N, CA, C and O of each residue as an XYZ file, in Angstrom:
560
protein
N      21.760      1.481     -2.053
C      21.806      2.647     -2.900
C      20.841      3.692     -2.360
O      19.757      3.358     -1.882
N      21.226      4.924     -2.436
C      20.338      6.002     -1.982
C      20.412      7.155     -2.969
O      21.366      7.282     -3.737
N      19.403      7.975     -2.931
C      19.368      9.193     -3.734
C      19.353     10.368     -2.776
O      18.693     10.315     -1.738
N      20.063     11.411     -3.107
C      20.052     12.628     -2.301
C      19.621     13.772     -3.190
O      20.176     13.974     -4.270
N      18.625     14.527     -2.734
C      18.230     15.755     -3.414
C      18.297     16.881     -2.387
O      18.036     16.679     -1.201
N      18.644     18.040     -2.858
C      18.678     19.222     -1.996
C      17.654     20.203     -2.535
O      17.654     20.539     -3.719
N      16.783     20.656     -1.646
C      15.721     21.574     -2.025
C      15.941     22.885     -1.284
O      15.942     22.935     -0.054
N      16.125     23.931     -2.055
C      16.476     25.244     -1.520
C      15.299     26.200     -1.640
O      14.689     26.318     -2.703
N      14.988     26.878     -0.548
C      13.940     27.892     -0.544
C      14.384     29.069     -1.382
O      15.495     29.571     -1.212
N      13.514     29.522     -2.301
C      13.835     30.661     -3.157
C      13.144     31.933     -2.650
O      13.795     32.955     -2.432
N      11.832     31.862     -2.468
C      11.033     32.979     -1.972
C       9.626     32.467     -1.696
O       9.193     31.470     -2.274
N       8.930     33.146     -0.824
C       7.534     32.839     -0.546
C       7.357     31.327     -0.330
O       7.916     30.784      0.622
N       6.595     30.637     -1.190
C       6.458     29.179     -1.097
C       7.088     28.506     -2.314
O       6.628     27.452     -2.753
N       8.124     29.108     -2.850
C       8.816     28.590     -4.025
C      10.144     27.970     -3.597
O      10.885     28.529     -2.789
N      10.420     26.796     -4.167
C      11.644     26.059     -3.877
C      12.262     25.574     -5.172
O      11.560     25.376     -6.164
N      13.574     25.382     -5.170
C      14.283     24.777     -6.287
C      14.931     23.501     -5.771
O      15.659     23.511     -4.778
N      14.652     22.410     -6.462
C      15.162     21.117     -6.028
C      16.061     20.529     -7.102
O      15.744     20.571     -8.290
N      17.197     19.976     -6.660
C      18.096     19.335     -7.614
C      17.757     17.853     -7.718
O      16.814     17.371     -7.091
N      18.524     17.159     -8.502
C      18.309     15.761     -8.779
C      19.687     15.121     -8.912
O      20.634     15.805     -9.300
N      19.831     13.833     -8.603
C      21.149     13.210     -8.780
C      21.719     13.381    -10.195
O      22.930     13.269    -10.387
N      20.866     13.650    -11.178
C      21.343     13.871    -12.547
C      21.972     15.248    -12.717
O      22.650     15.508    -13.711
N      21.746     16.139    -11.735
C      22.268     17.492    -11.829
C      21.243     18.499    -12.319
O      21.485     19.704    -12.250
N      20.113     18.034    -12.807
C      19.064     18.929    -13.281
C      18.236     19.446    -12.107
O      18.208     18.843    -11.033
N      17.566     20.572    -12.333
C      16.787     21.192    -11.263
C      15.348     21.367    -11.687
O      15.037     21.444    -12.876
N      14.474     21.430    -10.699
C      13.062     21.653    -10.931
C      12.580     22.726     -9.953
O      13.010     22.778     -8.801
N      11.694     23.563    -10.431
C      11.111     24.609     -9.605
C       9.779     24.120     -9.064
O       8.949     23.596     -9.806
N       9.583     24.297     -7.769
C       8.353     23.895     -7.091
C       7.687     25.154     -6.552
O       8.344     26.000     -5.946
N       6.384     25.274     -6.774
C       5.636     26.436     -6.295
C       4.177     26.042     -6.156
O       3.730     25.064     -6.757
N       3.451     26.789     -5.379
C       2.013     26.597     -5.235
C       1.290     27.607     -6.096
O       1.884     28.574     -6.573
N       0.004     27.379     -6.292
C      -0.815     28.325     -7.036
C      -1.199     29.509     -6.172
O      -1.036     29.457     -4.953
N      -1.705     30.577     -6.774
C      -2.100     31.783     -6.034
C      -3.115     31.495     -4.921
O      -3.117     32.165     -3.889
N      -3.976     30.495     -5.138
C      -4.964     30.146     -4.119
C      -4.337     29.612     -2.835
O      -4.994     29.547     -1.796
N      -3.055     29.229     -2.913
C      -2.328     28.713     -1.748
C      -1.100     29.543     -1.414
O      -0.183     29.052     -0.756
N      -1.070     30.790     -1.858
C       0.017     31.679     -1.488
C       1.210     31.700     -2.418
O       2.202     32.367     -2.124
N       1.143     30.988     -3.536
C       2.256     30.973     -4.478
C       1.964     31.811     -5.703
O       0.960     32.519     -5.779
N       2.869     31.709     -6.658
C       2.697     32.445     -7.915
C       2.470     31.489     -9.100
O       2.338     31.932    -10.241
N       2.427     30.189     -8.822
C       2.207     29.220     -9.891
C       3.349     29.135    -10.873
O       3.136     28.795    -12.037
N       4.562     29.437    -10.432
C       5.723     29.458    -11.325
C       6.491     28.133    -11.369
O       7.514     28.029    -12.046
N       6.011     27.151    -10.668
C       6.701     25.866    -10.654
C       5.715     24.722    -10.603
O       4.502     24.921    -10.673
N       6.248     23.532    -10.481
C       5.418     22.335    -10.386
C       4.871     22.186     -8.970
O       5.554     22.497     -7.994
N       3.633     21.707     -8.871
C       3.031     21.464     -7.559
C       3.602     20.162     -6.988
O       3.822     19.214     -7.743
N       3.845     20.093     -5.691
C       4.473     18.900     -5.112
C       3.720     17.596     -5.354
O       4.332     16.604     -5.749
N       2.410     17.573     -5.127
C       1.673     16.316     -5.312
C       1.637     15.922     -6.786
O       1.807     14.747     -7.111
N       1.419     16.880     -7.680
C       1.404     16.574     -9.111
C       2.773     16.085     -9.578
O       2.864     15.279    -10.505
N       3.829     16.567     -8.942
C       5.179     16.115     -9.267
C       5.325     14.612     -9.001
O       6.076     13.922     -9.690
N       4.603     14.119     -7.999
C       4.604     12.672     -7.744
C       4.010     11.917     -8.933
O       4.512     10.859     -9.312
N       2.938     12.462     -9.522
C       2.331     11.821    -10.689
C       3.286     11.864    -11.879
O       3.353     10.917    -12.663
N       4.020     12.958    -12.009
C       5.028     13.074    -13.059
C       6.099     12.002    -12.879
O       6.533     11.385    -13.852
N       6.520     11.783    -11.651
C       7.525     10.753    -11.375
C       6.998      9.368    -11.747
O       7.737      8.540    -12.280
N       5.729      9.124    -11.467
C       5.125      7.839    -11.813
C       5.124      7.639    -13.333
O       5.511      6.577    -13.820
N       4.691      8.653    -14.074
C       4.669      8.552    -15.535
C       6.078      8.360    -16.094
O       6.300      7.522    -16.968
N       7.016      9.137    -15.586
C       8.388      9.035    -16.064
C       8.995      7.676    -15.800
O       9.666      7.108    -16.662
N       8.761      7.158    -14.613
C       9.305      5.852    -14.235
C       8.787      4.760    -15.158
O       9.557      3.932    -15.646
N       7.495      4.762    -15.392
C       6.917      3.735    -16.249
C       7.321      3.943    -17.709
O       7.611      2.981    -18.419
N       7.340      5.185    -18.147
C       7.712      5.477    -19.534
C       9.115      5.023    -19.879
O       9.347      4.480    -20.959
N      10.061      5.243    -18.958
C      11.443      4.835    -19.241
C      11.626      3.326    -19.139
O      12.650      2.795    -19.568
N      10.641      2.633    -18.574
C      10.634      1.163    -18.653
C      10.138      0.711    -20.020
O      10.738     -0.149    -20.665
N       9.032      1.309    -20.446
C       8.302      0.817    -21.613
C       9.037      1.067    -22.927
O       9.134      0.160    -23.754
N       9.554      2.268    -23.135
C      10.150      2.561    -24.446
C      11.349      1.667    -24.782
O      11.446      1.217    -25.924
N      12.266      1.388    -23.847
C      13.353      0.463    -24.211
C      12.852     -0.966    -24.456
O      13.397     -1.684    -25.294
N      11.810     -1.373    -23.717
C      11.270     -2.720    -23.945
C      10.660     -2.823    -25.345
O      10.852     -3.823    -26.037
N       9.925     -1.785    -25.758
C       9.337     -1.804    -27.100
C      10.425     -1.846    -28.166
O      10.279     -2.519    -29.186
N      11.504     -1.132    -27.927
C      12.619     -1.146    -28.875
C      13.227     -2.548    -28.978
O      13.504     -3.032    -30.075
N      13.433     -3.196    -27.821
C      13.988     -4.555    -27.826
C      13.043     -5.540    -28.502
O      13.484     -6.492    -29.146
N      11.721     -5.303    -28.349
C      10.716     -6.169    -28.975
C      10.519     -5.838    -30.461
O       9.743     -6.495    -31.154
N      11.229     -4.813    -30.936
C      11.120     -4.340    -32.318
C       9.699     -3.874    -32.657
O       9.193     -4.091    -33.758
N       9.077     -3.224    -31.663
C       7.745     -2.653    -31.858
C       7.913     -1.179    -32.184
O       8.530     -0.430    -31.427
N       7.358     -0.772    -33.315
C       7.460      0.627    -33.722
C       6.197      1.372    -33.341
O       5.085      0.905    -33.585
N       6.383      2.538    -32.739
C       5.289      3.440    -32.420
C       5.662      4.814    -32.953
O       6.842      5.150    -33.060
N       4.653      5.602    -33.284
C       4.916      6.960    -33.743
C       4.915      7.945    -32.588
O       5.641      8.940    -32.601
N       4.094      7.658    -31.592
C       3.998      8.547    -30.437
C       3.484      7.753    -29.254
O       2.934      6.662    -29.407
N       3.674      8.321    -28.062
C       3.324      7.641    -26.823
C       3.140      8.711    -25.775
O       3.994      9.583    -25.617
N       2.036      8.652    -25.058
C       1.863      9.561    -23.924
C       1.179      8.822    -22.794
O       0.451      7.851    -23.000
N       1.434      9.312    -21.602
C       0.843      8.738    -20.396
C       0.063      9.852    -19.708
O       0.611     10.907    -19.388
N      -1.217      9.600    -19.489
C      -2.079     10.566    -18.809
C      -2.454      9.968    -17.462
O      -3.039      8.887    -17.389
N      -2.110     10.686    -16.397
C      -2.376     10.187    -15.047
C      -3.278     11.162    -14.317
O      -3.067     12.374    -14.346
N      -4.286     10.612    -13.665
C      -5.167     11.419    -12.830
C      -5.112     10.874    -11.412
O      -5.376      9.696    -11.174
N      -4.765     11.743    -10.479
C      -4.713     11.375     -9.079
C      -5.909     11.949     -8.343
O      -6.182     13.146     -8.432
N      -6.617     11.105     -7.623
C      -7.791     11.525     -6.856
C      -7.388     11.648     -5.387
O      -6.955     10.680     -4.762
N      -7.539     12.855     -4.855
C      -7.106     13.149     -3.484
C      -8.188     12.865     -2.458
O      -9.381     12.987     -2.740
N      -7.758     12.487     -1.273
C      -8.688     12.323     -0.153
C      -9.171     13.697      0.301
O      -8.573     14.719     -0.034
N     -10.239     13.706      1.054
C     -10.764     14.956      1.620
C     -10.028     15.318      2.913
O     -10.095     16.456      3.376
N      -9.330     14.343      3.487
C      -8.650     14.528      4.770
C      -7.459     15.463      4.654
O      -6.935     15.704      3.567
N      -7.047     15.981      5.796
C      -5.810     16.751      5.875
C      -4.830     15.949      6.718
O      -5.156     15.596      7.851
N      -3.645     15.652      6.208
C      -3.164     16.004      4.872
C      -3.814     15.108      3.819
O      -4.048     13.923      4.058
N      -4.102     15.686      2.655
C      -4.697     14.902      1.572
C      -3.601     14.117      0.859
O      -2.446     14.537      0.796
N      -3.996     12.976      0.329
C      -3.077     12.133     -0.433
C      -3.886     11.439     -1.523
O      -5.116     11.428     -1.477
N      -3.205     10.869     -2.488
C      -3.885     10.181     -3.573
C      -4.401      8.837     -3.082
O      -3.621      7.988     -2.651
N      -5.717      8.643     -3.148
C      -6.287      7.355     -2.769
C      -6.524      6.466     -3.985
O      -6.527      5.240     -3.871
N      -6.725      7.087     -5.153
C      -6.912      6.354     -6.401
C      -6.147      7.088     -7.498
O      -6.192      8.315     -7.591
N      -5.454      6.327     -8.315
C      -4.683      6.894     -9.414
C      -5.022      6.111    -10.680
O      -4.908      4.886    -10.716
N      -5.441      6.842    -11.723
C      -5.696      6.192    -13.009
C      -4.534      6.519    -13.947
O      -4.124      7.672    -14.083
N      -4.023      5.485    -14.581
C      -2.892      5.620    -15.496
C      -3.366      5.154    -16.868
O      -3.666      3.976    -17.063
N      -3.432      6.077    -17.809
C      -3.847      5.771    -19.175
C      -2.649      5.908    -20.107
O      -2.076      6.987    -20.263
N      -2.287      4.786    -20.720
C      -1.194      4.752    -21.685
C      -1.808      4.894    -23.074
O      -2.713      4.140    -23.430
N      -1.328      5.845    -23.852
C      -1.815      6.074    -25.214
C      -0.677      5.820    -26.193
O       0.378      6.449    -26.123
N      -0.915      4.885    -27.106
C       0.078      4.536    -28.121
C      -0.480      4.891    -29.492
O      -1.641      4.615    -29.792
N       0.359      5.505    -30.320
C      -0.038      5.966    -31.647
C       0.890      5.362    -32.689
O       2.103      5.298    -32.487
N       0.311      4.911    -33.819
C       1.131      4.390    -34.895
C       0.315      3.581    -35.880
O      -0.912      3.526    -35.802
N       1.019      2.957    -36.805
C       0.391      2.126    -37.828
C       0.525      0.669    -37.420
O       1.601      0.218    -37.029
N      -0.566     -0.056    -37.514
C      -0.566     -1.498    -37.215
C       0.126     -1.795    -35.885
O       1.050     -2.606    -35.828
N      -0.320     -1.144    -34.832
C       0.283     -1.320    -33.509
C       0.154     -2.771    -33.051
O      -0.911     -3.375    -33.176
N       1.233     -3.320    -32.527
C       1.242     -4.686    -32.009
C       0.748     -4.633    -30.565
O       1.539     -4.525    -29.629
N      -0.578     -4.711    -30.401
C      -1.183     -4.534    -29.083
C      -0.697     -5.571    -28.074
O      -0.522     -5.256    -26.897
N      -0.482     -6.785    -28.519
C      -0.039     -7.846    -27.607
C       1.328     -7.513    -26.999
O       1.517     -7.604    -25.786
N       2.266     -7.131    -27.850
C       3.612     -6.802    -27.347
C       3.593     -5.518    -26.520
O       4.279     -5.424    -25.503
N       2.820     -4.543    -26.947
C       2.738     -3.292    -26.185
C       2.146     -3.559    -24.812
O       2.647     -3.048    -23.810
N       1.087     -4.354    -24.755
C       0.493     -4.695    -23.454
C       1.480     -5.441    -22.575
O       1.498     -5.250    -21.359
N       2.299     -6.288    -23.180
C       3.321     -7.008    -22.400
C       4.300     -6.017    -21.777
O       4.647     -6.142    -20.603
N       4.742     -5.042    -22.551
C       5.673     -4.038    -22.025
C       5.018     -3.221    -20.902
O       5.643     -2.963    -19.873
N       3.778     -2.822    -21.102
C       3.064     -2.068    -20.059
C       2.944     -2.910    -18.797
O       3.222     -2.431    -17.698
N       2.532     -4.156    -18.951
C       2.358     -5.016    -17.782
C       3.667     -5.268    -17.047
O       3.686     -5.316    -15.817
N       4.750     -5.428    -17.778
C       6.049     -5.618    -17.122
C       6.424     -4.380    -16.311
O       6.929     -4.494    -15.195
N       6.179     -3.211    -16.868
C       6.468     -1.980    -16.133
C       5.600     -1.887    -14.887
O       6.101     -1.665    -13.785
N       4.292     -2.058    -15.072
C       3.330     -1.895    -13.978
C       3.553     -2.928    -12.870
O       3.526     -2.590    -11.686
N       3.770     -4.179    -13.255
C       3.818     -5.268    -12.282
C       5.204     -5.619    -11.761
O       5.328     -6.221    -10.695
N       6.260     -5.245    -12.508
C       7.584     -5.745    -12.133
C       8.660     -4.677    -11.982
O       9.421     -4.711    -11.016
N       8.741     -3.726    -12.916
C       9.920     -2.868    -12.965
C       9.778     -1.473    -12.358
O      10.751     -0.945    -11.819
N       8.617     -0.873    -12.428
C       8.487      0.531    -12.016
C       8.396      0.651    -10.487
O       7.371      0.336     -9.883
N       9.483      1.110     -9.887
C       9.540      1.267     -8.439
C       8.597      2.341     -7.923
O       8.069      2.225     -6.818
N       8.381      3.388     -8.717
C       7.461      4.441     -8.288
C       6.038      3.887     -8.247
O       5.263      4.236     -7.356
N       5.688      3.023     -9.209
C       4.371      2.376     -9.201
C       4.207      1.557     -7.924
O       3.145      1.570     -7.302
N       5.254      0.851     -7.543
C       5.197      0.045     -6.314
C       5.016      0.936     -5.091
O       4.282      0.579     -4.169
N       5.675      2.085     -5.073
C       5.487      3.019     -3.954
C       4.042      3.490     -3.889
O       3.449      3.530     -2.810
N       3.471      3.847     -5.034
C       2.080      4.304     -5.071
C       1.124      3.231     -4.571
O       0.135      3.540     -3.907
N       1.415      1.968     -4.887
C       0.544      0.872     -4.439
C       0.422      0.812     -2.918
O      -0.547      0.265     -2.393
N       1.391      1.366     -2.222
C       1.379      1.318     -0.757
C       0.291      2.205     -0.161
O      -0.080      2.024      0.999
N      -0.231      3.168     -0.937
C      -1.241      4.073     -0.384
C      -2.412      4.349     -1.320
O      -3.368      5.015     -0.921
N      -2.360      3.851     -2.557
C      -3.424      4.171     -3.513
C      -3.816      2.948     -4.328
O      -3.022      2.031     -4.535
N      -5.069      2.962     -4.787
C      -5.524      1.976     -5.751
C      -5.084      2.484     -7.124
O      -5.304      3.649     -7.455
N      -4.466      1.616     -7.922
C      -3.965      1.991     -9.237
C      -4.852      1.340    -10.301
O      -5.081      0.131    -10.271
N      -5.346      2.145    -11.236
C      -6.141      1.636    -12.356
C      -5.382      1.943    -13.642
O      -5.071      3.100    -13.923
N      -5.086      0.907    -14.422
C      -4.257      1.048    -15.619
C      -5.045      0.636    -16.859
O      -5.704     -0.404    -16.865
N      -4.974      1.454    -17.908
C      -5.613      1.145    -19.183
C      -4.681      1.546    -20.315
O      -4.033      2.592    -20.261
N      -4.620      0.703    -21.340
C      -3.862      1.042    -22.552
C      -4.849      1.385    -23.652
O      -5.883      0.736    -23.808
N      -4.509      2.425    -24.417
C      -5.338      2.889    -25.523
C      -4.476      2.854    -26.783
O      -3.332      3.309    -26.778
N      -5.036      2.311    -27.856
C      -4.297      2.170    -29.108
C      -4.940      3.036    -30.181
O      -6.126      2.901    -30.481
N      -4.143      3.922    -30.750
C      -4.615      4.852    -31.771
C      -3.880      4.521    -33.065
O      -2.789      5.025    -33.330
N      -4.506      3.662    -33.861
C      -3.922      3.239    -35.136
C      -4.205      4.276    -36.210
O      -5.333      4.743    -36.361
N      -3.166      4.627    -36.951
C      -3.354      5.628    -38.015
C      -3.423      4.961    -39.382
O      -3.578      5.643    -40.394
């Protein structure tokens, strides 16, 4: 199986990239790098892909486990090397779960299954970065 995306130059350092789903994303750099900041930055887009990949693993698992949550967010911080080209050498992934009487054991199981078994983007990141994962529970 393969994925094909086409990325088209729009202007300056701005590009529009499609996705096998048919949706598009705008990529641009900030003014400090010659762009206008009108799109997503390429390296940060990698972190977005990591969060999305893990999130779409976790929410269906929680549903199957009959675990109810009110809200869920993933905060990722990527630490870049000083070298050129820079890349993420360490990535921290913080999962935040919100709700009443959260079942921490089942939620941790879903997170661990995503991190250790199902999330292909996480596996790609492991090839070049140290990954630090923490779950946070916000009971209301």
